[in-house]
Structure formats: C-alpha cells, structure tokens
C-alpha positions as CSV (number, residue, x, y, z in Angstrom):
1,X,-33.3,-132.7,17.4
2,X,-31.6,-132.2,14.1
3,X,-34.4,-134.2,12.4
4,X,-37.1,-131.9,14.0
5,X,-35.1,-128.8,12.9
6,X,-34.9,-130.2,9.4
7,X,-38.7,-130.7,9.3
8,X,-39.4,-127.2,10.5
9,X,-36.9,-125.8,8.0
10,X,-38.7,-127.6,5.2
11,X,-42.1,-126.3,6.4
12,X,-40.9,-122.7,6.5
13,X,-39.1,-123.2,3.2
14,X,-42.4,-124.3,1.6
15,X,-44.3,-121.4,3.1
16,X,-41.5,-119.1,1.9
17,X,-41.9,-120.5,-1.6
18,X,-45.7,-119.9,-1.6
19,X,-45.4,-116.3,-0.3
20,X,-42.5,-115.4,-2.7
21,X,-44.4,-116.9,-5.6
22,X,-47.2,-114.4,-4.9
23,X,-44.6,-111.6,-4.6
24,X,-43.1,-112.6,-8.0
25,X,-46.6,-112.4,-9.6
26,X,-47.5,-109.0,-8.0
27,X,-46.3,-107.0,-11.2
28,X,-48.9,-108.8,-13.4
29,X,-51.5,-106.0,-13.2
30,X,-48.8,-103.5,-14.3
31,X,-47.9,-105.6,-17.3
32,X,-51.5,-106.1,-18.1
33,X,-51.9,-102.3,-18.2
34,X,-48.9,-102.1,-20.5
35,X,-50.4,-104.7,-22.8
36,X,-53.8,-102.9,-22.9
37,X,-52.2,-99.5,-23.7
38,X,-49.3,-100.9,-25.8
39,X,-46.9,-98.6,-24.0
40,X,-44.7,-98.8,-20.9
41,X,-46.1,-95.4,-19.8
42,X,-42.9,-94.3,-18.0
43,X,-42.5,-97.5,-16.0
44,X,-38.9,-98.4,-15.2
45,X,-37.3,-101.8,-15.9
46,X,-34.8,-101.6,-13.0
47,X,-36.8,-103.6,-10.5
48,X,-37.2,-106.5,-12.9
49,X,-33.5,-106.6,-13.9
50,X,-32.4,-106.4,-10.3
51,X,-34.9,-109.2,-9.3
52,X,-33.5,-111.3,-12.2
53,X,-29.9,-110.8,-11.1
54,X,-30.8,-111.6,-7.4
55,X,-32.5,-114.8,-8.3
56,X,-29.5,-115.9,-10.4
57,X,-27.2,-115.2,-7.5
58,X,-29.2,-117.2,-5.0
59,X,-29.4,-120.2,-7.4
60,X,-25.6,-120.1,-7.8
61,X,-25.3,-120.0,-4.0
62,X,-27.8,-122.8,-3.5
63,X,-25.8,-125.1,-5.8
64,X,-22.7,-124.5,-3.7
65,X,-24.6,-125.5,-0.5
66,X,-26.5,-128.6,0.7
67,X,-30.1,-128.9,1.7
68,X,-31.2,-125.8,-0.2
69,X,-33.5,-127.3,-2.7
70,X,-36.4,-125.0,-1.8
71,X,-34.1,-122.0,-2.4
72,X,-33.4,-123.4,-5.9
73,X,-37.1,-123.9,-6.7
74,X,-38.4,-120.4,-5.9
75,X,-35.4,-118.6,-7.5
76,X,-35.7,-120.8,-10.6
77,X,-39.3,-119.5,-10.9
78,X,-38.0,-116.0,-10.2
79,X,-35.5,-116.2,-13.1
80,X,-38.3,-117.5,-15.4
81,X,-40.9,-114.9,-14.5
82,X,-38.5,-112.0,-14.4
83,X,-37.1,-112.9,-17.8
84,X,-40.7,-112.8,-19.2
85,X,-41.2,-109.4,-17.5
86,X,-38.0,-107.9,-19.0
87,X,-38.8,-109.4,-22.5
88,X,-42.3,-108.0,-22.3
89,X,-41.0,-104.6,-21.2
90,X,-38.5,-104.5,-24.1
91,X,-41.3,-105.3,-26.6
92,X,-43.4,-102.3,-25.6
93,X,-40.8,-99.8,-24.4
94,X,-39.7,-96.8,-26.5
95,X,-36.2,-96.9,-28.1
96,X,-34.4,-95.0,-25.3
97,X,-35.9,-97.2,-22.6
98,X,-34.9,-100.3,-24.6
99,X,-31.3,-99.2,-24.9
100,X,-31.1,-98.5,-21.1
101,X,-32.6,-101.9,-20.3
102,X,-30.2,-103.8,-22.6
103,X,-27.3,-101.9,-21.0
104,X,-28.4,-102.9,-17.5
105,X,-28.8,-106.5,-18.6
106,X,-25.3,-106.6,-20.0
107,X,-23.8,-104.9,-16.9
108,X,-25.6,-106.9,-14.3
109,X,-26.6,-110.3,-15.7
110,X,-23.8,-110.9,-18.2
111,X,-21.0,-108.8,-16.7
112,X,-21.7,-108.8,-13.0
113,X,-23.0,-112.4,-12.6
114,X,-20.4,-113.7,-15.1
115,X,-17.6,-112.0,-13.2
116,X,-18.8,-113.4,-9.8
117,X,-18.9,-117.0,-11.2
118,X,-15.5,-116.8,-12.9
119,X,-13.7,-115.1,-9.9
120,X,-15.2,-117.5,-7.3
121,X,-14.5,-120.6,-9.4
122,X,-10.9,-119.8,-10.1
123,X,-9.8,-118.0,-6.8
124,X,-11.7,-120.0,-4.2
125,X,-12.2,-123.7,-3.4
126,X,-14.7,-125.8,-1.5
127,X,-16.5,-124.3,1.5
128,X,-14.7,-120.9,1.1
129,X,-16.2,-120.5,-2.3
130,X,-19.7,-120.9,-0.8
131,X,-18.9,-118.4,2.0
132,X,-17.8,-115.8,-0.5
133,X,-20.8,-116.2,-2.7
134,X,-23.0,-116.2,0.4
135,X,-21.6,-112.9,1.6
136,X,-22.1,-111.4,-1.9
137,X,-25.7,-112.5,-1.8
138,X,-26.1,-111.1,1.7
139,X,-24.8,-107.7,0.7
140,X,-26.8,-107.6,-2.5
141,X,-30.0,-108.6,-0.6
142,X,-29.4,-105.8,1.9
143,X,-29.2,-103.3,-0.9
144,X,-32.5,-104.7,-2.4
145,X,-34.2,-104.4,1.0
146,X,-32.9,-100.8,1.5
147,X,-34.4,-99.8,-1.9
148,X,-38.0,-99.3,-0.6
149,X,-36.7,-96.6,1.7
150,X,-37.2,-94.2,-1.2
151,X,-40.9,-95.0,-1.1
152,X,-41.0,-94.6,2.7
153,X,-39.4,-91.2,2.4
154,X,-41.9,-90.2,-0.3
155,X,-44.9,-91.3,1.9
156,X,-43.6,-89.2,4.8
157,X,-43.0,-86.2,2.6
158,X,-46.3,-86.3,0.7
159,X,-48.3,-87.7,3.6
160,X,-49.9,-90.0,0.9
161,X,-49.8,-93.8,0.6
162,X,-50.8,-93.8,-3.1
163,X,-47.5,-95.3,-4.2
164,X,-47.2,-97.9,-1.5
165,X,-49.6,-100.8,-1.9
166,X,-50.5,-102.5,1.4
167,X,-50.9,-106.0,0.1
168,X,-47.4,-106.0,-1.4
169,X,-45.9,-104.7,1.8
170,X,-47.7,-107.4,3.8
171,X,-46.5,-110.2,1.5
172,X,-42.9,-108.9,1.5
173,X,-43.0,-108.9,5.3
174,X,-44.3,-112.4,5.5
175,X,-41.7,-113.5,3.0
176,X,-38.9,-112.1,5.1
177,X,-40.3,-113.9,8.2
178,X,-40.4,-117.3,6.4
179,X,-37.0,-117.1,4.9
180,X,-35.5,-115.8,8.2
181,X,-36.8,-118.8,10.0
182,X,-35.7,-121.1,7.1
183,X,-32.1,-119.7,7.3
184,X,-32.1,-119.8,11.1
185,X,-33.1,-123.4,11.3
186,X,-30.5,-124.3,8.6
187,X,-28.0,-122.2,10.6
188,X,-27.2,-120.2,7.4
189,X,-26.6,-116.5,8.3
190,X,-26.4,-115.5,4.7
191,X,-30.1,-116.4,4.3
192,X,-31.3,-115.3,7.7
193,X,-29.5,-112.0,8.2
194,X,-30.9,-110.0,5.2
195,X,-34.4,-110.9,6.1
196,X,-34.2,-109.3,9.6
197,X,-33.8,-106.0,7.8
198,X,-36.6,-107.0,5.3
199,X,-39.0,-107.7,8.2
200,X,-38.2,-104.4,10.0
201,X,-38.7,-102.3,6.8
202,X,-41.9,-104.3,6.0
203,X,-43.3,-103.4,9.5
204,X,-42.4,-99.8,9.0
205,X,-44.2,-99.7,5.6
206,X,-47.4,-101.3,7.1
207,X,-47.4,-98.8,10.1
208,X,-46.9,-95.8,7.7
209,X,-49.7,-97.1,5.5
210,X,-52.2,-97.4,8.5
211,X,-51.2,-93.9,9.9
212,X,-51.3,-91.9,6.6
213,X,-54.3,-93.8,5.2
214,X,-56.4,-92.7,8.2
215,X,-55.2,-89.1,7.7
216,X,-56.1,-89.1,4.0
217,X,-59.6,-90.4,4.8
218,X,-60.1,-87.7,7.5
219,X,-58.9,-84.9,5.1
220,X,-61.3,-86.1,2.4
221,X,-64.2,-86.2,4.9
222,X,-63.5,-82.6,5.9
223,X,-63.3,-81.4,2.3
224,X,-66.7,-82.8,1.3
225,X,-68.9,-80.0,2.7
226,X,-72.3,-79.2,1.3
227,X,-72.4,-76.2,-1.1
228,X,-74.9,-73.4,-0.5
229,X,-76.5,-72.3,-3.7
230,X,-77.5,-68.6,-4.1
231,X,-81.0,-67.8,-5.3
232,X,-81.1,-66.2,-8.7
233,X,-83.8,-64.5,-10.8
234,X,-83.9,-65.4,-14.5
235,X,-84.2,-62.5,-16.9
236,X,-85.0,-63.3,-20.5
237,X,-83.4,-61.0,-23.1
238,X,-85.7,-61.3,-26.2
239,X,-83.3,-59.4,-28.5
240,X,-80.4,-61.6,-27.8
241,X,-82.6,-64.7,-27.4
242,X,-80.5,-65.6,-24.4
243,X,-81.0,-66.4,-20.8
244,X,-79.0,-64.4,-18.2
245,X,-78.8,-64.6,-14.4
246,X,-78.1,-61.0,-13.1
247,X,-77.5,-60.4,-9.4
248,X,-80.3,-58.2,-7.9
249,X,-79.8,-55.9,-5.0
250,X,-81.8,-56.3,-1.8
251,X,-83.7,-53.0,-2.6
252,X,-84.7,-54.4,-6.0
253,X,-86.0,-57.7,-4.5
254,X,-88.1,-55.7,-1.9
255,X,-89.6,-53.5,-4.7
256,X,-90.6,-56.7,-6.6
257,X,-92.3,-58.2,-3.6
258,X,-94.2,-54.9,-2.9
259,X,-95.4,-54.8,-6.5
260,X,-96.7,-58.3,-6.4
261,X,-98.6,-57.5,-3.2
262,X,-100.1,-54.3,-4.7
263,X,-101.3,-56.1,-7.8
264,X,-103.1,-58.7,-5.7
265,X,-104.9,-56.1,-3.5
266,X,-108.2,-55.2,-5.3
267,X,-108.9,-52.1,-3.2
268,X,-105.8,-50.4,-4.7
269,X,-107.0,-50.9,-8.3
270,X,-109.8,-48.6,-9.8
271,X,-111.4,-49.4,-13.2
272,X,-113.3,-46.6,-15.0
273,X,-117.0,-47.5,-15.6
274,X,-117.9,-44.6,-17.9
275,X,-116.6,-44.7,-21.4
276,X,-116.8,-40.8,-21.4
277,X,-114.6,-40.6,-18.4
278,X,-111.3,-38.9,-19.3
279,X,-109.6,-41.0,-16.6
280,X,-110.9,-44.2,-18.0
281,X,-108.4,-47.0,-17.5
282,X,-106.6,-48.7,-14.7
283,X,-105.2,-46.6,-12.0
284,X,-102.7,-48.1,-9.7
285,X,-101.9,-46.2,-6.5
286,X,-98.7,-46.4,-4.5
287,X,-96.8,-48.6,-6.9
288,X,-93.1,-48.2,-6.1
289,X,-90.7,-47.5,-8.9
290,X,-88.6,-50.4,-9.9
291,X,-84.9,-50.0,-10.6
292,X,-83.7,-50.9,-14.0
293,X,-81.8,-54.1,-14.4
294,X,-78.8,-53.6,-16.6
295,X,-78.1,-56.3,-19.1
C-alpha cells in the first residue's frame, strides 16, 4: 500500500512540476512588453520578490525532509526564473522603483530568509526543525494565496474581468490540486493544507470570470445600436469658398419641393413670342416665396 501511495505521490508531483512550470513562465509576456518599450510602465516588483522568497523557503524545507525531490526541482527553477525577472525589472525600472525593489530584496531574501535559517539551525534540532520550517512555509503560503483576494474584490466592484486572466486562474487552480494530492499522499500537512485554500480561491476566480465576462459581452451588445443619420442639404458659400450644412425647417423643405414641381410643369410657364411685347420673357405663376437661408 505504501508503495502504491509513493507511486501516486510521484505522479502528482510530476504533474505539479509541469503545471507550476507554466505558472512560473506566465509573466513572460509582461517582461517582453517591458523589453519592447524599455520601461517597466508602472509594473510592481513585489510579486516576483515574494515568489523568489517563497521558492527559497520551500527548498530549505525540502532539504529538511525526505522524499521531497520534486519539491526541490520545481522550486529550484522558481528561484532561477524569479531571479531573472527581478534582475530584468531592476535593469529597466526607474530609480525610485529600483530602490524599493532593492529594499524588499534585502528585507525578505537576505534578512527574512537568513534569519529563518539561523534561528532554526541554532534553536531547533532534528524533526522539530523541519516542523517549524514547515509551519513557516504554511503560513507564508496562506498569505500568498490570500493576495489574489484584492483582484477578486476589484472584479466585483468594477464588474470587469480585465485584470484577471482566465488561463492563469485555471493553471493556479490545477497547481493547487496537484500539490494538495502530493502532500496528502506524503502525509505532509504543510504541503497539503495551503493548497486547499488555493483551490477554493482558484474556483472563485474562475466562477467570477465566467459570470462577469458574460455580463460584459451583453452590455457591449446593447451599446452597439445602429445610428440614424439626419438628411442634410449642402449649401455652397462662394464668397467663403466653404461648404456648410445648415438645418432647414420643414416649411423651407416643402417650398423647395413645390418650386421643383412648378418648374417641371410646362403649362405654368409662358414664353413671349413677340419681340415687341412689353411682357416679353418668362412668366412663372404661383411660385411660392422661399425663405432665406442664413449663413
């Protein structure tokens, strides 16, 4: 039974490595954008510093335990890729952001991690040391999983999923499932417990995305109504050499239509045939007076 449990633990550990590998690579589009624009554009370095600190903690914990090779492999990659992210950020960040990032690195990676290693090495022995470090990892992982609640609150308030990518939420949920089963089969509560919360928050994010994404599409569909264009008569102002579009009244439009009809009717037009006729010319009867269009 223990052998079967070990095989399943290895399987879920490998799957957890694959999914976590994808999660670690998810910020690549962000850093490609930073590279193209040669600027961090207001992006924060906190997520990458926290991820670096978390990976270092889990590696330290894995070295104090047995049968946790898969925990070491993925977190070693995490330390590697997050170090690149932080270095890349420091290269393109403005001076103020660089100072803040360096301060966070000194406080968390150097001060925090260094203090944990020194305290646990000198104050605790054997299995107790592993338990203490495990509880520290558990508490820190819970804090990391709670961090996305800010995004959840923003989605509910704005009713928009613009800042909550679906694929990342899905992969984080899958990662929580794989590592929960890995920790459960190894009977390691420090690995399994935080991922229960991670799974729950991942499901919440996916449900919110589906609900508010449908509402956004419905609102956009309602807003895209056809526009009715008003007819306009073009009047050319020769003095100003300019084209204007005045609005004509209904009475003016009726007068124009009547004039067009009268000019077409031949029985309303009389042409003088005698050159000695004093009334020689064109006589138009019943032509309505047009109203002047003000320019």
